C-alpha positions in Angstrom: 0.0 0.0 0.0 1.2 3.6 -0.7 1.6 6.0 2.2 0.0 9.4 2.0 3.1 11.1 0.6 3.4 8.6 -2.2 -0.3 8.9 -3.1 0.0 12.7 -3.2 3.0 12.4 -5.5 1.4 9.9 -7.9 -1.7 12.1 -8.1 0.3 15.2 -9.0 2.1 13.2 -11.8 -1.2 12.0 -13.1 -2.7 15.5 -13.2 0.4 16.9 -14.9 0.4 14.1 -17.6 -3.3 14.6 -18.3 -2.8 18.4 -18.6 0.0 18.0 -21.1 -2.1 15.7 -23.2 -4.9 18.2 -23.4 -2.4 21.0 -24.4 -1.0 18.8 -27.2 -4.6 18.2 -28.4 -5.3 21.9 -28.3 -2.2 22.7 -30.3 -3.0 20.1 -32.9 -6.6 21.4 -33.2 -5.7 25.1 -33.5 -5.2 26.2 -37.1 -1.8 27.6 -37.9 -1.6 31.0 -39.6 -0.4 30.8 -43.2 3.2 31.6 -43.7 4.0 34.7 -45.8 5.3 33.9 -49.2 9.0 34.6 -49.6 10.0 37.2 -52.2 12.2 34.6 -53.9 9.1 32.6 -54.6 7.3 35.5 -56.2 5.8 34.7 -59.6 5.7 38.3 -60.8 7.6 40.3 -63.4 7.1 43.5 -65.3 5.7 43.5 -68.9 6.5 46.4 -71.2 4.3 47.0 -74.2 6.8 48.5 -76.6 4.7 51.7 -77.1 4.3 53.6 -73.9 5.5 51.6 -70.9 9.0 51.8 -69.2 10.8 52.4 -65.9 12.8 55.5 -65.1 15.6 55.6 -62.4 16.0 59.3 -61.7 18.2 59.0 -58.6 20.7 56.4 -59.9 24.1 57.9 -60.5 26.9 55.8 -62.0 30.5 56.6 -62.9 30.4 55.3 -66.4 34.2 55.9 -66.8 34.9 53.3 -64.1 34.3 49.5 -64.5 30.6 48.6 -64.4 28.2 45.8 -65.2 24.7 46.1 -66.5 22.6 42.9 -66.5 19.1 41.8 -66.8 16.7 38.8 -67.4 14.4 39.7 -70.2 12.0 38.0 -72.6 11.5 39.9 -75.9 8.0 39.8 -77.4 8.9 41.8 -80.5 12.2 41.9 -82.4 11.1 43.6 -85.6 12.6 46.9 -84.8 15.1 48.6 -82.5 14.2 47.8 -78.8 16.4 49.2 -76.0 15.9 47.9 -72.4 18.8 49.6 -70.5 19.6 53.0 -71.8 20.4 56.7 -71.0 21.6 57.5 -74.5 21.2 60.4 -77.0 24.6 60.9 -78.6 26.1 59.9 -75.2 25.8 57.4 -72.4 25.2 53.6 -72.5 22.7 51.3 -74.3 21.8 47.6 -74.2 19.1 46.6 -76.6 18.0 44.5 -79.5 18.6 45.8 -83.1 16.6 43.9 -85.6 16.7 40.9 -83.4 20.4 41.0 -82.4 21.5 42.1 -78.9 24.1 44.8 -78.6 26.0 46.7 -75.9 27.0 50.3 -76.8 29.0 53.0 -75.0 29.7 56.5 -76.3 33.4 57.7 -76.5 32.6 61.4 -77.3 32.7 60.9 -81.0 30.7 57.7 -81.7 29.3 54.6 -80.1 31.6 51.7 -79.6 29.6 48.5 -79.7 29.8 44.8 -79.3 27.2 42.5 -80.9 25.8 39.1 -79.9 27.0 36.3 -82.2 23.4 35.1 -82.9 20.0 36.7 -83.1 17.8 36.5 -80.1 14.9 34.1 -79.9 11.4 35.6 -79.7 9.6 35.0 -76.4 12.6 33.1 -74.9 13.9 34.4 -71.6 17.6 35.4 -71.8 20.2 36.8 -69.4 22.1 39.7 -70.9 25.1 41.4 -69.3 27.2 44.3 -70.6 30.6 44.6 -68.9 33.0 47.6 -69.2 36.4 47.1 -67.5 37.8 50.5 -68.4 39.4 49.4 -71.6 37.1 46.8 -73.3 33.4 46.3 -73.8 32.1 42.7 -73.4 28.7 41.3 -73.9 27.5 38.1 -72.3 24.4 36.1 -73.4 23.3 33.4 -71.0 26.7 33.4 -69.4 28.7 33.1 -72.7 30.9 35.9 -73.9 30.1 37.1 -77.4 33.3 37.4 -79.3 36.5 39.0 -78.1 35.0 42.3 -77.1 35.5 45.8 -78.4 38.4 48.1 -77.4 37.5 51.4 -75.8 40.5 53.8 -75.6 38.7 57.1 -74.9 36.7 58.5 -72.0 32.9 57.8 -71.9 30.7 60.8 -72.8 28.2 60.8 -70.0 24.5 61.3 -70.7 22.5 64.0 -69.0 19.5 61.6 -68.8 18.8 59.1 -66.1 19.0 55.4 -66.9 15.8 54.0 -68.3 14.6 50.4 -68.3 12.7 49.7 -71.5 13.2 53.0 -73.4 15.6 55.5 -74.8 15.1 58.9 -73.2 14.7 62.2 -75.2 14.0 65.8 -74.3 10.7 66.9 -72.7 10.2 63.5 -71.0 9.7 61.8 -74.3 11.1 58.3 -75.1 11.8 56.2 -78.2 12.8 52.6 -79.1 10.7 51.1 -76.4 11.3 47.5 -75.3 8.5 45.0 -75.9 8.5 42.1 -73.5 9.1 41.0 -69.9 11.7 42.3 -67.6 12.3 40.2 -64.5 15.6 41.2 -62.9 17.9 44.2 -63.4 21.2 44.8 -61.6 23.7 47.7 -61.9 27.1 47.1 -60.4 30.2 49.3 -60.2 32.6 46.4 -60.8 33.4 43.8 -63.4 31.1 40.9 -62.5 32.1 38.5 -65.2 35.4 37.7 -67.0 34.7 34.2 -68.4 31.9 31.8 -69.0 29.4 31.5 -66.0 26.0 30.3 -65.1 23.8 33.3 -64.5 22.0 33.5 -61.1 18.3 33.4 -61.7 17.8 35.9 -58.9 20.4 38.6 -58.3 21.8 39.3 -54.8 22.9 42.7 -53.5 26.5 43.2 -52.3 28.9 46.1 -51.7 29.4 46.5 -55.4 25.7 46.7 -56.2 24.6 50.2 -57.2 21.0 49.2 -57.8 18.9 46.0 -57.9 15.4 45.5 -59.1 13.6 42.2 -58.7 10.2 43.4 -60.1 8.4 40.9 -57.9 6.0 43.1 -55.9 3.0 42.4 -58.1 1.4 45.8 -57.8 2.2 49.5 -57.6 4.1 52.0 -59.6 7.4 51.9 -57.7 10.4 49.9 -58.8 12.0 49.1 -55.5 15.8 49.1 -55.3 16.7 46.1 -53.2 20.3 47.3 -52.7 21.4 49.4 -49.7 21.3 52.5 -51.9 17.5 52.6 -52.4 17.5 54.2 -55.8 13.8 53.5 -56.3 12.4 54.0 -59.8 9.0 54.9 -61.3 7.0 52.5 -63.4 5.1 54.1 -66.2 2.1 52.3 -67.8 3.5 48.8 -67.4 1.8 45.6 -66.3 2.6 43.1 -63.6 2.5 39.6 -65.0 3.1 36.0 -64.0 5.3 34.8 -66.8 5.2 31.2 -65.9 1.4 31.1 -65.8 -0.3 29.9 -69.0 -3.0 32.4 -68.5 -0.7 35.4 -68.2 -2.9 37.0 -65.6 -2.0 40.7 -65.3 -3.1 43.9 -63.8 -2.1 47.5 -64.5 -0.2 49.3 -61.7 
């Protein structure tokens, strides 16, 4: 037989055990709040219509005479005419675009544009990673991680543009734009360093670091602000573009 102290101890253990079981049942029955979707899983990108939509980056300042890399993931939907997707040109500055279907990287030396061309035409509606790299002496163009040719020498100083960098258009006076890009822009990164020197596998989602001047994921899915995910916060303005889900067969979209 148990004495009174042993009985009291056994009773306390039994009560504690029953209480824990009820707590476990309550935890199992209580519905858990849905976890927020990570930005890396976002299905969104930005679609530009080739006639009126683009993104302007008014606060982004880059020393174009120092080494830099411009890169983007884009999907062209029209290649029948000149379409520029990273540009601050007008007889100066920098351009990356498609010219009758062939991608090119151009930089102005004060007299003319020096350029490097892709070795093959782009494929319509096929996503591609494009990177223009300037190391201070040479222009190099990379398509899907492969360098296009040997590059183009650049012996002069860059003639800087008075216009801000545009995504999807070539800026002119009076807030006008020409040569608008038609297609989807998913990622854009501007870096003040030489990112690539040989063949590489492009990262599907760019990451910011100390050499990142600006980074745009275009994954918010709404709004008219192009959020700069670097530490510099050079947010841009989205004009008349659409948020889309490129991997969806239905291409559901909404205007910002």
